[in-house]
DRENPA-209477 format. One record per residue (C-alpha): residue in one letter; chain; z, y, x. Coordinates in steps of 0.2 Angstrom, whole numbers. Example, Ala and Ser with C-alpha at 12.3 -4.5 7.8 and 13.67 -1.06 7.14 Angstrom:
BEGIN
['A'; 'A'; [39; -22; 62]]
['S'; 'A'; [36; -5; 68]]
This chain:
BEGIN
['M'; 'A'; [35; 144; 111]]
['N'; 'A'; [43; 132; 99]]
['T'; 'A'; [41; 141; 83]]
['L'; 'A'; [56; 134; 74]]
['S'; 'A'; [68; 137; 88]]
['A'; 'A'; [62; 155; 89]]
['L'; 'A'; [68; 159; 71]]
['D'; 'A'; [84; 168; 69]]
['P'; 'A'; [95; 155; 61]]
['V'; 'A'; [104; 158; 44]]
['T'; 'A'; [122; 154; 48]]
['T'; 'A'; [131; 141; 38]]
['G'; 'A'; [148; 149; 42]]
['L'; 'A'; [154; 133; 52]]
['P'; 'A'; [159; 133; 70]]
['A'; 'A'; [144; 130; 81]]
['L'; 'A'; [143; 112; 88]]
['R'; 'A'; [147; 112; 107]]
['R'; 'A'; [137; 97; 112]]
['P'; 'A'; [124; 93; 98]]
['R'; 'A'; [114; 77; 100]]
['P'; 'A'; [96; 78; 107]]
['V'; 'A'; [82; 68; 100]]
['E'; 'A'; [79; 52; 109]]
['R'; 'A'; [62; 49; 101]]
['L'; 'A'; [51; 53; 86]]
['V'; 'A'; [46; 38; 75]]
['A'; 'A'; [31; 38; 63]]
['G'; 'A'; [32; 25; 49]]
['Q'; 'A'; [20; 11; 46]]
['P'; 'A'; [11; 11; 29]]
['T'; 'A'; [13; -6; 20]]
['S'; 'A'; [15; -13; 3]]
['D'; 'A'; [30; -23; -4]]
['G'; 'A'; [35; -31; -21]]
['A'; 'A'; [20; -33; -32]]
['G'; 'A'; [9; -21; -21]]
['V'; 'A'; [19; -5; -21]]
['K'; 'A'; [13; 6; -7]]
['L'; 'A'; [26; 13; 4]]
['V'; 'A'; [30; 19; 22]]
['R'; 'A'; [42; 8; 32]]
['V'; 'A'; [51; 21; 43]]
['L'; 'A'; [65; 10; 50]]
['T'; 'A'; [57; -7; 55]]
['N'; 'A'; [65; -23; 61]]
['T'; 'A'; [61; -17; 79]]
['L'; 'A'; [74; -3; 77]]
['Q'; 'A'; [88; -14; 69]]
['R'; 'A'; [98; -16; 85]]
['R'; 'A'; [96; 2; 90]]
['L'; 'A'; [101; 9; 73]]
['D'; 'A'; [114; -4; 69]]
['P'; 'A'; [121; -5; 55]]
['F'; 'A'; [105; 1; 46]]
['L'; 'A'; [91; -13; 44]]
['M'; 'A'; [77; -4; 35]]
['L'; 'A'; [71; 12; 28]]
['D'; 'A'; [56; 13; 16]]
['A'; 'A'; [49; 30; 10]]
['F'; 'A'; [38; 29; -6]]
['G'; 'A'; [30; 43; -14]]
['S'; 'A'; [14; 44; -25]]
['D'; 'A'; [7; 52; -41]]
['R'; 'A'; [-6; 38; -43]]
['P'; 'A'; [1; 24; -54]]
['G'; 'A'; [-9; 11; -46]]
['D'; 'A'; [2; 13; -30]]
['Y'; 'A'; [18; 9; -39]]
['I'; 'A'; [16; 2; -57]]
['A'; 'A'; [18; -16; -52]]
['G'; 'A'; [35; -13; -46]]
['F'; 'A'; [47; -26; -38]]
['P'; 'A'; [48; -41; -49]]
['D'; 'A'; [63; -53; -47]]
['H'; 'A'; [67; -56; -29]]
['P'; 'A'; [83; -62; -20]]
['H'; 'A'; [95; -54; -7]]
['R'; 'A'; [110; -60; 3]]
['G'; 'A'; [121; -52; 16]]
['F'; 'A'; [118; -33; 15]]
['E'; 'A'; [118; -18; 4]]
['T'; 'A'; [103; -8; -4]]
['V'; 'A'; [104; 10; -7]]
['T'; 'A'; [90; 17; -17]]
['Y'; 'A'; [88; 36; -19]]
['M'; 'A'; [76; 42; -32]]
['L'; 'A'; [68; 60; -29]]
['E'; 'A'; [56; 59; -44]]
['G'; 'A'; [52; 45; -57]]
['R'; 'A'; [61; 32; -66]]
['M'; 'A'; [65; 14; -61]]
['R'; 'A'; [74; 0; -71]]
['H'; 'A'; [86; -11; -61]]
['R'; 'A'; [91; -29; -68]]
['D'; 'A'; [100; -42; -58]]
['S'; 'A'; [107; -60; -60]]
['A'; 'A'; [125; -54; -60]]
['G'; 'A'; [122; -45; -77]]
['N'; 'A'; [119; -27; -71]]
['E'; 'A'; [106; -16; -78]]
['G'; 'A'; [103; 3; -75]]
['L'; 'A'; [90; 16; -75]]
['L'; 'A'; [87; 25; -59]]
['S'; 'A'; [80; 43; -62]]
['G'; 'A'; [76; 58; -52]]
['G'; 'A'; [91; 63; -41]]
['G'; 'A'; [101; 47; -44]]
['V'; 'A'; [106; 33; -33]]
['Q'; 'A'; [108; 14; -35]]
['W'; 'A'; [120; 6; -23]]
['M'; 'A'; [120; -13; -23]]
['T'; 'A'; [130; -25; -13]]
['A'; 'A'; [120; -41; -12]]
['G'; 'A'; [135; -51; -4]]
['R'; 'A'; [133; -70; -6]]
['G'; 'A'; [117; -67; -16]]
['V'; 'A'; [109; -59; -31]]
['I'; 'A'; [92; -59; -38]]
['H'; 'A'; [86; -43; -45]]
['S'; 'A'; [70; -33; -51]]
['E'; 'A'; [66; -14; -49]]
['M'; 'A'; [52; -10; -61]]
['P'; 'A'; [45; 7; -65]]
['E'; 'A'; [48; 15; -82]]
['Q'; 'A'; [33; 26; -82]]
['E'; 'A'; [15; 24; -83]]
['E'; 'A'; [10; 41; -75]]
['G'; 'A'; [17; 55; -65]]
['R'; 'A'; [25; 55; -48]]
['M'; 'A'; [37; 42; -41]]
['E'; 'A'; [46; 46; -25]]
['G'; 'A'; [61; 41; -15]]
['F'; 'A'; [69; 30; -2]]
['Q'; 'A'; [77; 13; 0]]
['L'; 'A'; [89; 10; 14]]
['W'; 'A'; [96; -7; 19]]
['L'; 'A'; [114; -6; 26]]
['N'; 'A'; [121; -21; 34]]
['L'; 'A'; [137; -30; 30]]
['P'; 'A'; [150; -36; 43]]
['A'; 'A'; [151; -55; 45]]
['R'; 'A'; [167; -56; 35]]
['D'; 'A'; [159; -48; 20]]
['K'; 'A'; [142; -56; 19]]
['M'; 'A'; [148; -69; 6]]
['C'; 'A'; [157; -57; -5]]
['A'; 'A'; [154; -56; -23]]
['P'; 'A'; [139; -45; -28]]
['W'; 'A'; [142; -27; -34]]
['Y'; 'A'; [132; -13; -41]]
['R'; 'A'; [134; 5; -45]]
['D'; 'A'; [123; 18; -54]]
['I'; 'A'; [126; 35; -48]]
['P'; 'A'; [117; 48; -59]]
['A'; 'A'; [111; 64; -51]]
['G'; 'A'; [125; 74; -59]]
['E'; 'A'; [138; 63; -51]]
['I'; 'A'; [132; 66; -33]]
['P'; 'A'; [143; 80; -25]]
['E'; 'A'; [135; 95; -18]]
['A'; 'A'; [141; 106; -3]]
['R'; 'A'; [134; 123; -1]]
['A'; 'A'; [133; 136; 13]]
['P'; 'A'; [121; 151; 15]]
['G'; 'A'; [103; 144; 14]]
['V'; 'A'; [109; 126; 13]]
['T'; 'A'; [113; 114; -1]]
['V'; 'A'; [119; 96; 4]]
['R'; 'A'; [118; 82; -8]]
['V'; 'A'; [132; 71; -1]]
['I'; 'A'; [128; 53; -6]]
['A'; 'A'; [140; 45; 7]]
['G'; 'A'; [152; 51; 19]]
['Q'; 'A'; [156; 69; 19]]
['A'; 'A'; [149; 86; 23]]
['L'; 'A'; [156; 104; 23]]
['G'; 'A'; [172; 97; 17]]
['V'; 'A'; [165; 88; 2]]
['A'; 'A'; [167; 70; 0]]
['G'; 'A'; [152; 60; -5]]
['A'; 'A'; [149; 48; -20]]
['M'; 'A'; [152; 33; -9]]
['Q'; 'A'; [163; 28; 5]]
['R'; 'A'; [162; 12; 15]]
['G'; 'A'; [175; 6; 28]]
['A'; 'A'; [167; -5; 41]]
['T'; 'A'; [150; 5; 43]]
['A'; 'A'; [157; 22; 38]]
['P'; 'A'; [140; 28; 32]]
['T'; 'A'; [135; 46; 31]]
['Y'; 'A'; [120; 49; 19]]
['L'; 'A'; [115; 67; 16]]
['D'; 'A'; [100; 75; 7]]
['L'; 'A'; [98; 92; 15]]
['H'; 'A'; [89; 106; 7]]
['L'; 'A'; [87; 120; 20]]
['G'; 'A'; [80; 137; 16]]
['P'; 'A'; [68; 146; 28]]
['G'; 'A'; [76; 147; 45]]
['A'; 'A'; [93; 140; 38]]
['A'; 'A'; [104; 131; 51]]
['F'; 'A'; [116; 117; 48]]
['G'; 'A'; [128; 107; 59]]
['Q'; 'A'; [135; 90; 54]]
['P'; 'A'; [150; 83; 65]]
['L'; 'A'; [147; 65; 69]]
['P'; 'A'; [157; 52; 80]]
['P'; 'A'; [147; 49; 96]]
['A'; 'A'; [147; 30; 94]]
['H'; 'A'; [138; 32; 77]]
['N'; 'A'; [120; 28; 77]]
['A'; 'A'; [110; 42; 67]]
['F'; 'A'; [93; 48; 62]]
['V'; 'A'; [85; 62; 52]]
['Y'; 'A'; [69; 59; 42]]
['V'; 'A'; [60; 75; 36]]
['Y'; 'A'; [51; 74; 19]]
['R'; 'A'; [47; 92; 16]]
['G'; 'A'; [43; 106; 28]]
['A'; 'A'; [48; 104; 46]]
['L'; 'A'; [64; 107; 56]]
['A'; 'A'; [71; 107; 73]]
['V'; 'A'; [84; 95; 79]]
['A'; 'A'; [93; 103; 94]]
['G'; 'A'; [77; 112; 98]]
['T'; 'A'; [65; 98; 96]]
['E'; 'A'; [53; 101; 82]]
['V'; 'A'; [52; 87; 69]]
['P'; 'A'; [37; 88; 57]]
['R'; 'A'; [36; 81; 40]]
['Q'; 'A'; [36; 62; 38]]
['R'; 'A'; [44; 59; 55]]
['M'; 'A'; [60; 51; 59]]
['A'; 'A'; [70; 59; 73]]
['L'; 'A'; [81; 45; 81]]
['L'; 'A'; [96; 54; 89]]
['A'; 'A'; [103; 50; 106]]
['N'; 'A'; [121; 45; 108]]
['P'; 'A'; [129; 55; 122]]
['A'; 'A'; [147; 50; 125]]
['D'; 'A'; [152; 69; 124]]
['S'; 'A'; [141; 74; 109]]
['D'; 'A'; [150; 81; 93]]
['G'; 'A'; [136; 80; 80]]
['V'; 'A'; [119; 85; 75]]
['A'; 'A'; [112; 103; 74]]
['L'; 'A'; [97; 107; 63]]
['Q'; 'A'; [86; 122; 59]]
['A'; 'A'; [73; 123; 46]]
['G'; 'A'; [56; 131; 49]]
['P'; 'A'; [48; 146; 41]]
['E'; 'A'; [45; 137; 25]]
['G'; 'A'; [61; 128; 24]]
['A'; 'A'; [64; 109; 25]]
['R'; 'A'; [71; 94; 16]]
['A'; 'A'; [77; 79; 25]]
['I'; 'A'; [89; 65; 25]]
['L'; 'A'; [102; 63; 38]]
['V'; 'A'; [109; 45; 40]]
['A'; 'A'; [123; 39; 52]]
['G'; 'A'; [135; 25; 53]]
['Q'; 'A'; [147; 15; 63]]
['P'; 'A'; [138; 0; 72]]
['L'; 'A'; [144; -17; 68]]
['N'; 'A'; [139; -24; 85]]
['E'; 'A'; [136; -42; 78]]
['P'; 'A'; [121; -53; 79]]
['I'; 'A'; [107; -50; 66]]
['A'; 'A'; [97; -65; 59]]
['Q'; 'A'; [84; -60; 46]]
['Y'; 'A'; [72; -70; 36]]
['G'; 'A'; [64; -58; 23]]
['P'; 'A'; [77; -53; 10]]
['F'; 'A'; [91; -63; 19]]
['V'; 'A'; [101; -55; 33]]
['M'; 'A'; [115; -65; 41]]
['N'; 'A'; [122; -68; 58]]
['T'; 'A'; [115; -85; 63]]
['N'; 'A'; [99; -95; 59]]
['D'; 'A'; [110; -109; 51]]
['E'; 'A'; [116; -96; 39]]
['I'; 'A'; [98; -91; 35]]
['Y'; 'A'; [93; -109; 32]]
['Q'; 'A'; [108; -110; 20]]
['A'; 'A'; [103; -95; 11]]
['V'; 'A'; [85; -101; 8]]
['E'; 'A'; [92; -118; 2]]
['D'; 'A'; [104; -110; -10]]
['Y'; 'A'; [90; -99; -17]]
['R'; 'A'; [78; -114; -19]]
['A'; 'A'; [92; -123; -28]]
['G'; 'A'; [96; -109; -39]]
['R'; 'A'; [113; -105; -32]]
['L'; 'A'; [111; -87; -29]]
['A'; 'A'; [123; -77; -41]]
């Protein structure tokens, strides 16, 4: 018997979803390093970019060993997409060539639109303790890839929270339980929720069937439409045409997870490292502009 689905759910007070999405597959991330040697797990790799359009990458990082993170991410370029960094614990300093600077700390988010190009650094401001969080790459539509760079710091206290029995939802983007998130985006319409579920708690989130979506569990375990999803696994959600959302239930120890969904762009993806455009010619131009010092 599935031990999660056997629990008596704690109701959220919302109408039950009629056709919740099933899990298409479970994904285990790939341990790797980036920046100047920061150890992380790449959960959403480039092999999933088309399937999870408009999302390009998801990295999960978490360590209480300074050697795993202390070197940080020195100056590096981006063009053609947005980065969303969500810090659970720790402190990271952002600086970029557009003149922006901010300190990202526990519970906060940094949302950066690279647009036509920016060079930035993300460096730890701690020498001990735990550093944990996520960085998500969100694609830009072709019409916006050469827009002006943009940046916003969202401190923990400015991220709206929605509550129901047994459930707290930090609404980073989109909306949940009638609460609008800190960020909204038109073309990709992203939903980004940090879900805190008590033991046995159930939660349902309406989603348009065309939106691609996934759930990543980072504490405890939960069931998605009856499929058990253990810690440090991504549940890639199927897209039945008649689905109306995603239904989750926490295990006996509760769970924490991020739910991410968005409207696919259905445009070509050309990527070379930190540059994501639509054609190879645009990638060649991005590399040339970077080498010539023309980014930002």
